[in-house]
Every structure is written in structure tokens, then in C-alpha cells.
DSSP file (Angstrom, degrees, kcal/mol; ACC not computed):
  #  RESIDUE AA STRUCTURE BP1 BP2  ACC     N-H-->O    O-->H-N    N-H-->O    O-->H-N    TCO  KAPPA ALPHA  PHI   PSI    X-CA   Y-CA   Z-CA
    1    1 A X              0   0    0      0, 0.0     2,-0.5     0, 0.0     0, 0.0   0.000 360.0 360.0 360.0 132.7    0.0    0.0    0.0
    2    2 A X        -     0   0    0      0, 0.0     2,-0.4     0, 0.0     0, 0.0  -0.771 360.0-164.1 -95.2 125.9    1.4    3.4   -1.0
    3    3 A X        -     0   0    0     -2,-0.5     3,-0.0     3,-0.0     2,-0.0  -0.915  22.3-119.4-108.9 135.5    1.1    6.2    1.6
    4    4 A X        -     0   0    0     -2,-0.4     2,-0.6     1,-0.1    -1,-0.0  -0.380  36.2-100.9 -68.0 149.1    1.6    9.8    0.6
    5    5 A X        +     0   0    0      2,-0.0     2,-0.4    -2,-0.0    -1,-0.1  -0.613  54.6 169.3 -72.6 121.2    4.4   11.7    2.2
    6    6 A X        -     0   0    0     -2,-0.6     2,-0.4    -3,-0.0     3,-0.1  -0.970  32.9-160.6-132.0 147.3    3.0   13.7    5.0
    7    7 A X    >>  -     0   0    0     -2,-0.4     4,-2.2     1,-0.1     3,-0.6  -0.843  12.9-169.9-123.7  92.4    4.5   15.7    7.8
    8    8 A X  H 3> S+     0   0    0     -2,-0.4     4,-2.8     1,-0.2     5,-0.2   0.848  80.9  56.6 -57.0 -39.8    1.5   16.0   10.2
    9    9 A X  H 3> S+     0   0    0      2,-0.2     4,-2.3     1,-0.2    -1,-0.2   0.906 109.1  45.0 -59.5 -43.2    3.3   18.5   12.5
   10   10 A X  H <> S+     0   0    0     -3,-0.6     4,-2.8     2,-0.2     5,-0.2   0.919 113.2  50.7 -67.5 -44.9    4.0   21.0    9.7
   11   11 A X  H  X S+     0   0    0     -4,-2.2     4,-2.3     1,-0.2    -2,-0.2   0.930 111.7  47.9 -57.1 -46.4    0.5   20.7    8.3
   12   12 A X  H  X S+     0   0    0     -4,-2.8     4,-2.6    -5,-0.2    -2,-0.2   0.924 112.6  48.1 -62.4 -46.1   -1.0   21.3   11.7
   13   13 A X  H  X S+     0   0    0     -4,-2.3     4,-2.8    -5,-0.2    -2,-0.2   0.913 111.7  49.5 -60.9 -44.2    1.2   24.3   12.3
   14   14 A X  H  X S+     0   0    0     -4,-2.8     4,-2.6     2,-0.2     5,-0.2   0.920 111.9  49.2 -60.5 -44.5    0.4   25.8    8.9
   15   15 A X  H  X S+     0   0    0     -4,-2.3     4,-2.4    -5,-0.2    -2,-0.2   0.919 113.3  46.1 -63.1 -45.1   -3.3   25.3    9.5
   16   16 A X  H  X S+     0   0    0     -4,-2.6     4,-2.5     2,-0.2    -2,-0.2   0.911 111.9  51.5 -64.2 -42.2   -3.1   27.0   13.0
   17   17 A X  H  X S+     0   0    0     -4,-2.8     4,-1.2     1,-0.2    -2,-0.2   0.915 112.3  45.5 -63.1 -44.6   -1.0   29.8   11.6
   18   18 A X  H  < S+     0   0    0     -4,-2.6     4,-0.2     1,-0.2    -1,-0.2   0.904 114.0  49.0 -66.1 -40.3   -3.6   30.5    8.8
   19   19 A X  H >< S+     0   0    0     -4,-2.4     3,-0.9     1,-0.2    -2,-0.2   0.892 110.6  49.9 -67.5 -37.1   -6.5   30.3   11.1
   20   20 A X  H 3< S+     0   0    0     -4,-2.5    -1,-0.2     1,-0.2    -2,-0.2   0.770 112.7  47.7 -68.3 -25.1   -4.9   32.6   13.6
   21   21 A X  T >< S+     0   0    0     -4,-1.2     3,-2.6    -5,-0.2    -1,-0.2   0.287  76.4 144.2-102.4  10.4   -4.1   35.2   11.0
   22   22 A X  T <  S+     0   0    0     -3,-0.9     3,-0.1     1,-0.3    -3,-0.1  -0.257  73.7  16.4 -54.0 130.8   -7.5   35.2    9.3
   23   23 A X  T 3  S+     0   0    0      1,-0.3     2,-0.4     0, 0.0    -1,-0.3   0.348 101.5 112.6  89.4  -5.9   -8.3   38.7    8.2
   24   24 A X    <   -     0   0    0     -3,-2.6    -1,-0.3     2,-0.0     2,-0.1  -0.788  68.7-119.7-101.0 144.6   -4.8   40.0    8.5
   25   25 A X    >   -     0   0    0     -2,-0.4     3,-2.0     1,-0.1     4,-0.5  -0.496  29.1-112.0 -75.7 151.2   -2.7   41.0    5.5
   26   26 A X  G >> S+     0   0    0      1,-0.3     3,-1.6     2,-0.2     4,-0.6   0.837 116.1  63.1 -52.3 -36.7    0.5   39.0    5.0
   27   27 A X  G 34 S+     0   0    0      1,-0.3    -1,-0.3     2,-0.2     3,-0.3   0.762  97.7  58.1 -64.2 -22.0    2.6   42.1    5.8
   28   28 A X  G <4 S+     0   0    0     -3,-2.0    -1,-0.3     1,-0.2    -2,-0.2   0.612  89.6  74.6 -80.4 -12.3    1.1   42.0    9.3
   29   29 A X  T <4 S+     0   0    0     -3,-1.6     2,-0.5    -4,-0.5    -1,-0.2   0.885 101.3  32.3 -69.8 -39.7    2.3   38.5   10.0
   30   30 A X  S  < S-     0   0    0     -4,-0.6    -1,-0.2    -3,-0.3     3,-0.1  -0.972  82.0-126.6-124.2 123.8    6.0   39.3   10.6
   31   31 A X        -     0   0    0     -2,-0.5     2,-0.1     1,-0.1    -3,-0.1  -0.396  43.0 -95.6 -63.3 146.0    7.3   42.5   12.1
   32   32 A X        -     0   0    0     -5,-0.1     2,-0.3    30,-0.0    89,-0.3  -0.391  46.2-167.2 -64.0 136.4    9.9   44.1    9.8
   33   33 A X        -     0   0    0     -2,-0.1     2,-0.3    87,-0.1    31,-0.1  -0.868  22.5-103.0-121.2 160.3   13.4   43.2   10.8
   34   34 A X        -     0   0    0     -2,-0.3     2,-0.5    28,-0.1    28,-0.2  -0.640  19.1-160.0 -88.7 136.4   16.6   44.8    9.7
   35   35 A X  E     -A   61   0A   0     26,-4.1    26,-3.3    -2,-0.3     2,-0.4  -0.977  24.4-171.2-108.0 120.7   18.9   43.2    7.2
   36   36 A X  E     +A   60   0A   0     -2,-0.5     2,-0.3    24,-0.2    24,-0.2  -0.892  12.2 153.3-124.1 142.6   22.3   44.7    7.8
   37   37 A X  E     -A   59   0A   0     22,-1.9    22,-2.7    -2,-0.4     2,-0.4  -0.997  41.3 -95.0-162.1 168.2   25.6   44.6    5.9
   38   38 A X  E     +A   58   0A   0     -2,-0.3    20,-0.3    20,-0.2     3,-0.1  -0.689  23.6 180.0 -87.4 134.3   28.9   46.1    4.9
   39   39 A X  E     -     0   0A   0     18,-2.9     2,-0.3     1,-0.4    19,-0.2   0.833  67.1 -30.4 -95.1 -48.5   29.0   48.1    1.6
   40   40 A X  E    S+A   57   0A   0     17,-1.4    17,-2.7     1,-0.1    -1,-0.4  -0.985  95.0  76.9-161.8 166.7   32.7   49.1    1.8
   41   41 A X        +     0   0    0      1,-0.3     3,-0.4    -2,-0.3    13,-0.1   0.428  55.4 138.5 108.8   2.2   35.6   49.9    4.1
   42   42 A X        +     0   0    0      1,-0.2    -1,-0.3    88,-0.1    90,-0.1  -0.400  63.2  14.2 -75.9 155.6   36.8   46.5    5.4
   43   43 A X  S    S+     0   0    0     88,-1.0    89,-0.2     1,-0.1    -1,-0.2   0.856  83.7 158.1  52.0  50.9   40.4   45.4    5.9
   44   44 A X  E     -d  132   0B   0     87,-0.9    89,-1.9    -3,-0.4     2,-0.4  -0.511  28.1-148.1 -94.3 166.5   42.0   48.8    5.5
   45   45 A X  E     +d  133   0B   0     87,-0.2     8,-0.5    -2,-0.2     2,-0.3  -0.991  19.3 163.7-136.0 146.8   45.4   50.0    6.7
   46   46 A X  E     -d  134   0B   0     87,-1.9    89,-2.7    -2,-0.4     6,-0.1  -0.977  43.9 -90.9-152.8 158.2   46.6   53.4    7.9
   47   47 A X  E >   -d  135   0B   0     -2,-0.3     3,-2.3    87,-0.2    56,-0.3  -0.376  63.3 -81.1 -65.6 149.6   49.6   54.8    9.7
   48   48 A X  T 3  S+     0   0    0     87,-2.5    57,-0.2     1,-0.3    -1,-0.1  -0.224 119.6  17.8 -52.7 140.5   49.1   54.9   13.5
   49   49 A X  T 3  S+     0   0    0     55,-1.6     2,-0.3     1,-0.2    -1,-0.3   0.464 105.6 111.2  76.6   2.2   47.2   58.1   14.5
   50   50 A X  S <  S-     0   0    0     -3,-2.3    53,-2.8    54,-0.2    -1,-0.2  -0.768  72.0-107.6-110.1 153.0   45.9   58.5   10.9
   51   51 A X  B     -H  102   0C   0     -2,-0.3    51,-0.3    51,-0.3    -4,-0.2  -0.533  41.8-101.9 -75.2 141.8   42.4   58.2    9.4
   52   52 A X        -     0   0    0     49,-2.9    -6,-0.1    -2,-0.2    -1,-0.1  -0.265  31.2-117.7 -56.3 150.3   41.7   55.2    7.2
   53   53 A X  S    S+     0   0    0     -8,-0.5     2,-0.3    -3,-0.1    -1,-0.1   0.819  95.7  39.1 -64.3 -30.9   41.7   56.1    3.5
   54   54 A X  S    S-     0   0    0    -13,-0.1    47,-0.3    47,-0.1    -2,-0.1  -0.899  87.8-110.7-121.2 149.0   38.1   55.1    3.0
   55   55 A X        -     0   0    0     -2,-0.3     2,-0.6    45,-0.1    45,-0.2  -0.270  34.2-108.2 -67.6 163.7   35.0   55.6    5.2
   56   56 A X  E     - B   0  99A   0     43,-2.8    43,-1.5    -4,-0.0     2,-0.5  -0.870  43.5-169.0 -89.2 118.7   33.3   52.6    6.9
   57   57 A X  E     +AB  40  98A   0    -17,-2.7   -18,-2.9    -2,-0.6   -17,-1.4  -0.950  11.5 172.7-123.1 128.9   30.0   52.2    4.9
   58   58 A X  E     -AB  38  97A   0     39,-2.7    39,-2.3    -2,-0.5     2,-0.4  -0.879  17.5-145.3-127.8 162.3   27.0   50.0    5.9
   59   59 A X  E     -AB  37  96A   0    -22,-2.7   -22,-1.9    -2,-0.3     2,-0.5  -0.995   3.7-153.2-131.8 137.0   23.6   49.5    4.5
   60   60 A X  E     +A   36   0A   0     35,-2.7     8,-2.4    -2,-0.4     2,-0.3  -0.938  17.0 178.5-111.3 126.9   20.3   48.8    6.4
   61   61 A X  E     -AC  35  67A   0    -26,-3.3   -26,-4.1    -2,-0.5     6,-0.2  -0.915  23.4-125.0-124.5 151.3   17.5   46.9    4.6
   62   62 A X    >   -     0   0    0      4,-2.9     3,-2.0    -2,-0.3   -28,-0.1  -0.150  48.1 -80.6 -81.9-173.1   14.1   45.8    5.8
   63   63 A X  T 3  S+     0   0    0      1,-0.3   -29,-0.1     2,-0.1    -1,-0.1   0.659 133.8  51.9 -67.5 -14.4   12.8   42.2    5.6
   64   64 A X  T 3  S-     0   0    0      2,-0.1    -1,-0.3   -31,-0.1     3,-0.1   0.167 121.1-108.4-103.0  15.6   11.8   42.8    2.0
   65   65 A X  S <  S+     0   0    0     -3,-2.0     2,-0.4     1,-0.2    -2,-0.1   0.807  72.7 142.1  61.0  34.4   15.3   44.1    1.2
   66   66 A X        -     0   0    0      1,-0.1    -4,-2.9    29,-0.0    -1,-0.2  -0.833  60.3 -97.4 -99.3 142.8   14.2   47.7    0.8
   67   67 A X  B     -C   61   0A   0     -2,-0.4     2,-0.7    -6,-0.2    -6,-0.2  -0.311  31.9-137.6 -59.3 139.2   16.4   50.5    2.1
   68   68 A X    >   -     0   0    0     -8,-2.4     3,-0.6    26,-0.1     2,-0.3  -0.893  16.7-155.0-102.9 115.0   15.6   51.8    5.6
   69   69 A X  T 3  S+     0   0    0     -2,-0.7    23,-0.2     1,-0.2    24,-0.1  -0.703  71.4  18.2 -88.9 137.5   15.8   55.5    5.8
   70   70 A X  T 3  S+     0   0    0     21,-2.3     2,-0.4    -2,-0.3    -1,-0.2   0.605  76.9 150.6  85.2  12.4   16.5   57.2    9.2
   71   71 A X    <   -     0   0    0     -3,-0.6    20,-1.8    21,-0.2     2,-0.5  -0.649  46.5-126.2 -79.4 129.9   17.8   54.2   11.1
   72   72 A X  E     -E   90   0B   0     -2,-0.4    45,-0.5    18,-0.2     2,-0.4  -0.663  28.5-167.9 -80.7 126.2   20.3   55.3   13.8
   73   73 A X  E     -EF  89 116B   0     16,-3.0    16,-2.2    -2,-0.5     2,-0.4  -0.924   6.3-153.3-117.7 139.5   23.6   53.5   13.5
   74   74 A X  E     -EF  88 115B   0     41,-3.0    41,-2.8    -2,-0.4     2,-0.5  -0.932   1.3-159.4-117.6 137.5   26.4   53.4   16.1
   75   75 A X  E     + F   0 114B   0     12,-3.3     2,-0.4    -2,-0.4    39,-0.2  -0.965  16.3 178.2-116.0 127.1   30.1   52.9   15.4
   76   76 A X  E     - F   0 113B   0     37,-2.6    37,-3.1    -2,-0.5     2,-0.4  -0.978  27.8-131.4-138.6 122.1   32.3   51.7   18.3
   77   77 A X  E     - F   0 112B   0     -2,-0.4    35,-0.3    35,-0.2     3,-0.1  -0.584  23.6-179.9 -69.9 125.0   36.0   50.9   18.5
   78   78 A X  E     -     0   0B   0     33,-2.3     2,-0.3    -2,-0.4    34,-0.2   0.822  61.5  -3.1 -93.1 -41.9   36.4   47.6   20.2
   79   79 A X  E    S+ F   0 111B   0     32,-1.6    32,-1.7     2,-0.2    -1,-0.3  -0.983 108.4  45.7-151.5 160.0   40.2   47.1   20.1
   80   80 A X  S    S-     0   0    0     -2,-0.3    24,-0.5    30,-0.2    26,-0.4   0.333  93.0-115.1  89.4  -9.2   43.3   48.8   18.9
   81   81 A X        +     0   0    0     30,-0.1    23,-0.4    23,-0.1    -2,-0.2  -0.269  64.2 115.0  76.4-165.2   42.3   52.2   20.0
   82   82 A X        -     0   0    0     21,-0.3     2,-0.3    -5,-0.1    21,-0.2  -0.431  54.0-103.4  92.1-170.1   41.6   55.2   17.9
   83   83 A X  E     -I  102   0C   0     19,-1.8    19,-3.2    -2,-0.1     2,-0.3  -0.966  11.6-124.1-150.2 162.3   38.4   57.0   17.4
   84   84 A X  E     -I  101   0C   0     -2,-0.3    17,-0.2    17,-0.2    -2,-0.0  -0.806  25.7-125.5-107.0 156.9   35.5   57.5   15.0
   85   85 A X  S    S+     0   0    0     15,-2.2    -1,-0.1    -2,-0.3    16,-0.1   0.969  97.8   0.2 -66.8 -56.1   34.6   60.9   13.7
   86   86 A X  S    S-     0   0    0     14,-0.2    -1,-0.1    -3,-0.1     3,-0.1   0.799  75.8-147.7-105.5 -37.3   30.9   61.1   14.6
   87   87 A X  S    S+     0   0    0     13,-0.1   -12,-3.3   -13,-0.0     2,-0.3  -0.011  78.0  48.1  91.1 -31.1   30.2   57.8   16.4
   88   88 A X  E     +E   74   0B   0    -14,-0.2     2,-0.3    10,-0.1   -14,-0.2  -0.954  61.4 178.4-137.6 156.7   26.6   57.7   15.1
   89   89 A X  E     -E   73   0B   0    -16,-2.2   -16,-3.0    -2,-0.3     2,-0.4  -0.978  23.7-130.4-157.0 146.1   24.9   58.2   11.8
   90   90 A X  E     -E   72   0B   0     -2,-0.3   -18,-0.2   -18,-0.2     8,-0.2  -0.818  34.8-111.8 -96.3 140.3   21.4   58.1   10.3
   91   91 A X        -     0   0    0    -20,-1.8   -21,-2.3    -2,-0.4     6,-0.2  -0.417  30.2-134.7 -70.3 147.1   20.8   56.1    7.2
   92   92 A X    >   -     0   0    0      4,-2.2     3,-2.2   -23,-0.2   -21,-0.2  -0.101  42.2 -74.2 -85.9-169.9   20.0   58.0    4.0
   93   93 A X  T 3  S+     0   0    0      1,-0.3   -24,-0.1     2,-0.1   -26,-0.1   0.745 135.2  52.4 -60.2 -25.1   17.3   57.2    1.5
   94   94 A X  T 3  S-     0   0    0      2,-0.1    -1,-0.3   -26,-0.1   -26,-0.1   0.337 120.3-109.1 -92.7   5.4   19.4   54.3    0.2
   95   95 A X  S <  S+     0   0    0     -3,-2.2   -35,-2.7     1,-0.3     2,-0.3   0.635  72.7 144.4  78.2  15.2   19.7   52.8    3.7
   96   96 A X  E     +B   59   0A   0    -37,-0.2    -4,-2.2    -6,-0.1     2,-0.3  -0.714  23.2 173.3 -96.7 136.8   23.4   53.9    3.8
   97   97 A X  E     +B   58   0A   0    -39,-2.3   -39,-2.7    -2,-0.3     2,-0.3  -0.969   7.1 176.2-133.4 149.6   25.3   55.1    6.9
   98   98 A X  E     +B   57   0A   0     -2,-0.3     2,-0.3   -41,-0.2   -41,-0.2  -0.988  11.4 178.6-152.0 160.5   29.0   55.8    7.2
   99   99 A X  E     -B   56   0A   0    -43,-1.5   -43,-2.8    -2,-0.3     2,-0.4  -0.937  28.3-113.2-153.1 172.7   31.7   57.1    9.5
  100  100 A X        -     0   0    0     -2,-0.3   -15,-2.2   -45,-0.2     2,-0.5  -0.919  21.9-151.1-118.5 137.8   35.4   57.7    9.5
  101  101 A X  E     - I   0  84C   0     -2,-0.4   -49,-2.9   -47,-0.3     2,-0.5  -0.938   2.9-161.3-117.9 123.7   37.9   55.8   11.7
  102  102 A X  E     -HI  51  83C   0    -19,-3.2   -19,-1.8    -2,-0.5   -51,-0.3  -0.877  28.5-118.7 -99.3 128.3   41.3   57.2   12.9
  103  103 A X        -     0   0    0    -53,-2.8   -21,-0.3    -2,-0.5   -54,-0.2  -0.252  28.9-108.2 -67.1 154.5   43.8   54.5   14.0
  104  104 A X        -     0   0    0    -24,-0.5   -55,-1.6   -23,-0.4   -54,-0.2   0.003  33.8 -94.9 -71.6-177.3   45.1   54.4   17.5
  105  105 A X  S    S+     0   0    0    -57,-0.2    34,-2.4   -56,-0.1     2,-0.4   0.573 101.6  67.5 -81.3  -9.9   48.6   55.2   18.7
  106  106 A X  S    S-     0   0    0    -26,-0.4    -2,-0.2    32,-0.2    28,-0.1  -0.867  84.2-115.5-112.2 143.8   50.0   51.7   18.7
  107  107 A X        +     0   0    0     -2,-0.4     2,-0.2    29,-0.2    28,-0.2  -0.439  68.6  68.6 -73.1 151.6   50.7   49.5   15.6
  108  108 A X  E    S- G   0 134B   0     26,-2.4    26,-2.8    -2,-0.1    -2,-0.0  -0.755  84.0 -27.8 134.6-178.9   48.7   46.3   15.1
  109  109 A X  E     - G   0 133B   0     -2,-0.2     2,-0.3    24,-0.2    24,-0.2  -0.303  51.3-171.4 -69.2 150.5   45.2   45.0   14.4
  110  110 A X  E     - G   0 132B   0     22,-2.5    22,-2.0   -30,-0.1     2,-0.4  -0.969   6.9-155.5-140.1 154.6   42.1   47.0   15.4
  111  111 A X  E     -FG  79 131B   0    -32,-1.7   -33,-2.3    -2,-0.3   -32,-1.6  -0.976   5.2-170.3-134.4 147.2   38.4   46.1   15.4
  112  112 A X  E     -FG  77 130B   0     18,-2.4    18,-2.9    -2,-0.4     2,-0.4  -1.000  11.1-148.8-137.9 137.5   35.3   48.3   15.2
  113  113 A X  E     -FG  76 129B   0    -37,-3.1   -37,-2.6    -2,-0.4     2,-0.5  -0.890   2.9-155.4-110.5 135.9   31.7   47.2   15.7
  114  114 A X  E     +FG  75 128B   0     14,-2.7    13,-2.8    -2,-0.4    14,-1.3  -0.946  24.3 176.7-109.3 129.6   28.6   48.8   14.0
  115  115 A X  E     +FG  74 126B   0    -41,-2.8   -41,-3.0    -2,-0.5     2,-0.3  -0.866  15.4 174.4-133.4 161.3   25.3   48.4   15.8
  116  116 A X  E     -FG  73 125B   0      9,-2.5     9,-3.3    -2,-0.3     2,-0.5  -0.972  27.2-126.4-156.0 165.1   21.7   49.4   15.7
  117  117 A X  E     - G   0 124B   0    -45,-0.5     2,-0.3    -2,-0.3     7,-0.2  -0.984  33.0-118.4-116.4 124.3   18.4   48.8   17.5
  118  118 A X     >  -     0   0    0      5,-2.8     4,-2.5    -2,-0.5     5,-0.1  -0.464  20.1-148.9 -62.4 119.1   15.5   47.6   15.4
  119  119 A X  T  4 S+     0   0    0     -2,-0.3    -1,-0.2     1,-0.2   -86,-0.1   0.742  92.3  43.6 -65.6 -23.4   12.9   50.3   15.8
  120  120 A X  T  4 S+     0   0    0    -88,-0.2    -1,-0.2     3,-0.1   -87,-0.1   0.899 128.5  21.7 -88.2 -46.1   10.0   47.9   15.4
  121  121 A X  T  4 S-     0   0    0    -89,-0.3    -2,-0.2     2,-0.1     3,-0.1   0.650  91.5-130.4 -98.2 -16.3   11.1   44.9   17.5
  122  122 A X     <  +     0   0    0     -4,-2.5     2,-0.2     1,-0.3    -3,-0.1   0.545  53.2 154.9  77.1   5.9   13.6   46.7   19.8
  123  123 A X        -     0   0    0     -5,-0.1    -5,-2.8    -6,-0.1     2,-0.4  -0.451  46.7-122.5 -71.3 136.2   16.1   43.9   19.1
  124  124 A X  E     - G   0 117B   0     -7,-0.2     2,-0.4    -2,-0.2    -7,-0.2  -0.646  33.5-165.0 -78.4 132.1   19.8   44.8   19.4
  125  125 A X  E     - G   0 116B   0     -9,-3.3    -9,-2.5    -2,-0.4     2,-0.7  -0.975  20.6-151.4-126.4 129.0   21.5   44.2   16.2
  126  126 A X  E     - G   0 115B   0     -2,-0.4   -11,-0.3   -11,-0.2   -90,-0.1  -0.889  17.6-175.4 -91.7 118.8   25.2   44.0   15.4
  127  127 A X  E     -     0   0B   0    -13,-2.8     2,-0.3    -2,-0.7   -12,-0.2   0.942  55.2 -18.7 -80.8 -51.7   25.5   45.1   11.8
  128  128 A X  E     - G   0 114B   0    -14,-1.3   -14,-2.7   -91,-0.1     2,-0.5  -0.994  44.8-136.6-158.7 154.3   29.2   44.6   11.0
  129  129 A X  E     - G   0 113B   0     -2,-0.3     2,-0.3   -16,-0.2   -16,-0.2  -0.981  25.5-161.9-119.6 116.7   32.6   44.1   12.4
  130  130 A X  E     - G   0 112B   0    -18,-2.9   -18,-2.4    -2,-0.5     2,-0.4  -0.755   2.2-162.1 -94.8 143.0   35.3   46.1   10.6
  131  131 A X  E     + G   0 111B   0     -2,-0.3   -88,-1.0   -20,-0.2   -87,-0.9  -0.961  14.7 165.0-121.9 147.4   39.0   45.2   10.9
  132  132 A X  E     -dG  44 110B   0    -22,-2.0   -22,-2.5    -2,-0.4     2,-0.4  -0.930  27.4-128.7-148.1 169.5   41.9   47.4   10.1
  133  133 A X  E     -dG  45 109B   0    -89,-1.9   -87,-1.9    -2,-0.3     2,-0.5  -0.993  10.2-146.1-129.4 128.8   45.6   47.5   10.8
  134  134 A X  E     -dG  46 108B   0    -26,-2.8   -26,-2.4    -2,-0.4     2,-0.3  -0.814  25.5-157.9 -88.9 127.4   47.6   50.5   12.2
  135  135 A X  E     +d   47   0B   0    -89,-2.7   -87,-2.5    -2,-0.5     2,-0.1  -0.766  39.7  26.0-108.0 149.8   51.0   50.6   10.6
  136  136 A X  S    S-     0   0    0     -2,-0.3   -29,-0.2   -89,-0.2     3,-0.1  -0.398  93.0 -27.5 105.0-175.7   54.3   52.1   11.7
  137  137 A X  S    S-     0   0    0      1,-0.2   -89,-0.2    -2,-0.1     5,-0.1  -0.366  81.6 -79.3 -72.6 153.8   56.0   53.1   15.0
  138  138 A X     >  -     0   0    0      1,-0.1     4,-2.3    -2,-0.1   -32,-0.2  -0.294  41.6-129.4 -54.4 137.7   53.9   54.0   18.0
  139  139 A X  H  > S+     0   0    0    -34,-2.4     4,-2.5     1,-0.2     5,-0.2   0.882 104.6  54.2 -62.3 -39.8   52.7   57.6   17.5
  140  140 A X  H  > S+     0   0    0    -35,-0.3     4,-1.7     1,-0.2    -1,-0.2   0.939 112.2  43.4 -59.2 -49.2   53.8   58.8   20.9
  141  141 A X  H  4 S+     0   0    0      1,-0.2     6,-0.3     2,-0.2    -1,-0.2   0.854 113.7  52.5 -65.1 -36.4   57.3   57.6   20.3
  142  142 A X  H  < S+     0   0    0     -4,-2.3     3,-0.3     1,-0.2    -2,-0.2   0.872 110.6  46.6 -68.7 -37.1   57.4   59.0   16.8
  143  143 A X  H  < S+     0   0    0     -4,-2.5     2,-0.4     1,-0.3    -1,-0.2   0.830 125.8  29.7 -75.5 -29.9   56.3   62.4   17.9
  144  144 A X  S >< S-     0   0    0     -4,-1.7     3,-2.9    -5,-0.2     4,-0.4  -0.837  71.1-163.9-132.0  95.7   58.8   62.5   20.7
  145  145 A X  T 3  S+     0   0    0     -2,-0.4     3,-0.4    -3,-0.3     4,-0.2   0.765  92.1  43.9 -52.1 -32.2   62.0   60.4   19.9
  146  146 A X  T 3> S+     0   0    0      1,-0.2     4,-2.6     2,-0.1    -1,-0.3   0.270  83.7 103.7 -93.9  10.0   63.1   60.4   23.6
  147  147 A X  H <> S+     0   0    0     -3,-2.9     4,-3.5    -6,-0.3     5,-0.3   0.875  75.3  55.5 -64.3 -37.2   59.6   59.6   24.9
  148  148 A X  H  > S+     0   0    0     -4,-0.4     4,-1.7    -3,-0.4    -1,-0.2   0.905 111.3  44.5 -63.5 -40.2   60.3   55.9   25.6
  149  149 A X  H  4 S+     0   0    0      2,-0.2     4,-0.5    -4,-0.2    -1,-0.2   0.928 116.5  46.3 -69.4 -43.2   63.3   56.9   27.7
  150  150 A X  H >< S+     0   0    0     -4,-2.6     3,-1.0     1,-0.2    -2,-0.2   0.915 112.2  50.0 -64.6 -41.8   61.4   59.6   29.5
  151  151 A X  H 3< S+     0   0    0     -4,-3.5     3,-0.4     1,-0.3    -1,-0.2   0.840 109.8  51.9 -67.7 -30.7   58.3   57.4   30.1
  152  152 A X  T 3< S+     0   0    0     -4,-1.7    -1,-0.3    -5,-0.3     2,-0.2   0.530 102.7  62.3 -82.6  -3.9   60.5   54.6   31.5
  153  153 A X    X   +     0   0    0     -3,-1.0     3,-1.3    -4,-0.5    -1,-0.2  -0.476  52.7 148.6-119.6  61.7   62.2   56.9   34.0
  154  154 A X  T 3  S+     0   0    0     -3,-0.4    -1,-0.2     1,-0.3    -2,-0.1   0.824  76.3  53.9 -61.5 -33.5   59.4   58.1   36.2
  155  155 A X  T >  S+     0   0    0     -3,-0.2     3,-2.2     3,-0.1    -1,-0.3  -0.090  79.2 161.1 -94.2  35.4   61.8   58.4   39.1
  156  156 A X  T <   +     0   0    0     -3,-1.3     3,-0.1     1,-0.3    10,-0.0  -0.309  64.7  28.4 -59.3 134.8   64.3   60.5   37.2
  157  157 A X  T 3  S+     0   0    0      1,-0.2     2,-0.4     9,-0.2    -1,-0.3   0.331 108.0  85.8  94.4  -9.2   66.6   62.3   39.6
  158  158 A X  S <  S-     0   0    0     -3,-2.2    -1,-0.2     8,-0.2     2,-0.1  -0.974  72.2-132.4-124.5 141.6   66.4   59.6   42.2
  159  159 A X    >   -     0   0    0     -2,-0.4     3,-1.8     1,-0.1     5,-0.2  -0.437  31.9-104.9 -83.3 164.3   68.4   56.5   42.4
  160  160 A X  T 3  S+     0   0    0      1,-0.3    -1,-0.1     7,-0.3     8,-0.1   0.802 123.4  56.6 -58.6 -27.0   66.7   53.1   43.1
  161  161 A X  T 3  S-     0   0    0      1,-0.0    -1,-0.3     0, 0.0     7,-0.0   0.584 114.4-120.7 -83.1  -8.4   68.0   53.3   46.6
  162  162 A X  S <  S+     0   0    0     -3,-1.8    -2,-0.1     1,-0.0    -1,-0.0   0.674  74.1 128.7  83.7  15.7   66.2   56.6   47.1
  163  163 A X        -     0   0    0      4,-0.1    -3,-0.1     1,-0.1    -5,-0.1   0.573  67.4-130.1 -84.7  -5.4   69.3   58.6   47.9
  164  164 A X  S    S+     0   0    0     -5,-0.2    -1,-0.1     3,-0.1    -4,-0.0   0.433  75.9 112.9  84.2  -1.9   68.3   61.3   45.3
  165  165 A X  S    S-     0   0    0      2,-0.1    -7,-0.2     1,-0.1     3,-0.1   0.536  75.4-131.0 -88.5  -3.0   71.6   61.5   43.5
  166  166 A X        +     0   0    0      1,-0.3    -8,-0.2    -9,-0.2    -9,-0.2   0.357  65.2 123.9  79.1  -6.7   70.3   60.0   40.2
  167  167 A X        -     0   0    0    -10,-0.1     2,-0.4    -8,-0.1    -7,-0.3  -0.528  52.1-139.8 -88.0 156.5   73.2   57.6   39.9
  168  168 A X        -     0   0    0     -2,-0.2     2,-0.2    -9,-0.1    -9,-0.0  -0.887  21.3-110.2-115.2 146.1   72.8   53.8   39.7
  169  169 A X              0   0    0     -2,-0.4    -9,-0.0     1,-0.1     0, 0.0  -0.493 360.0 360.0 -72.3 141.1   74.9   51.2   41.3
  170  170 A X              0   0    0     -2,-0.2    -1,-0.1     0, 0.0    -2,-0.0   0.375 360.0 360.0-116.0 360.0   77.1   49.2   39.0
């Protein structure tokens, strides 16, 4: 005997969902959620203390992949130091938001998180994680060639024994 392939649980759920939504338009079934992504600006490099050559650009779309205008976006440096120009941005008519990132004072990798709160659901959303690399000598040491020596000698003028003559035992 041949039995048709059935999945009773799915059929029951579909029936309940349709019955519960009688009279509602399909758009009312699911609240709009944000689809978020990077447009450009990932994996850049700049000298320590300098702004990346390109802005960090993200786009916010609704559940039907239409641009979301007026969404507040937050840019936050997670590691590597540095700063962003504005820190927040509103999306334009194309759903685009951007900010500018200046690298920190030490060379090495850096990370920045872009976030938003879905205005309909209140859900916290991480849009993107940007990575960049700060190149070159530490900015502080580059600006002041003797800074490393000065910074390492907080007790300048005093010997380790505390006698104040500034000499070290040999």
C-alpha cells in the first residue's frame, strides 16, 4: 500500500497559523526586521594616528530588502584604540550610513563594531565588524623620539635606593 508523504506537524502548524491570521494582510504577520551589511571599508590600513583612507559604509534593509531611511547606526571601536569621527549616523534614502575611523597610537590590528536597535522589535543588532591595521611606529614615540626613555624613567633624579643623586649602582 502506498502512503503519501505527509508531515503532520507541519500541516498542523500551517493550519493553525492561517487560522490565527484570518483577516490580516501577509505584511502584518511578521514585524519588519533589519537586514544589515557592509558596503565598503573592510580590511584597510593606515599609519598609527591617521584616518583610514576610505569611510566605513554599511547599509540597512528591511525584511523585503528595501532600504531603511532614518535608522540610527552606532560605530564603536572595540580594540586597537583610535576614534571614530561622529560615532553615530542616520541612514539615508538608500539605507546607507558611514563614519570615519582614525587608527590608535600603537601599531597592530584593530576592530570596530557597527550596531543598531531595530525600531519595530527593539532587538539589538550587530551590523558589522570592521577590521583594520595600524602601521608604523607608535605615535607617541614617533612624535617625541626620547619619549620611551622619559616614560620609562618616572623616578628621574632619584636612584633606586632613594638617595636622590640619580646615579645607579654598577
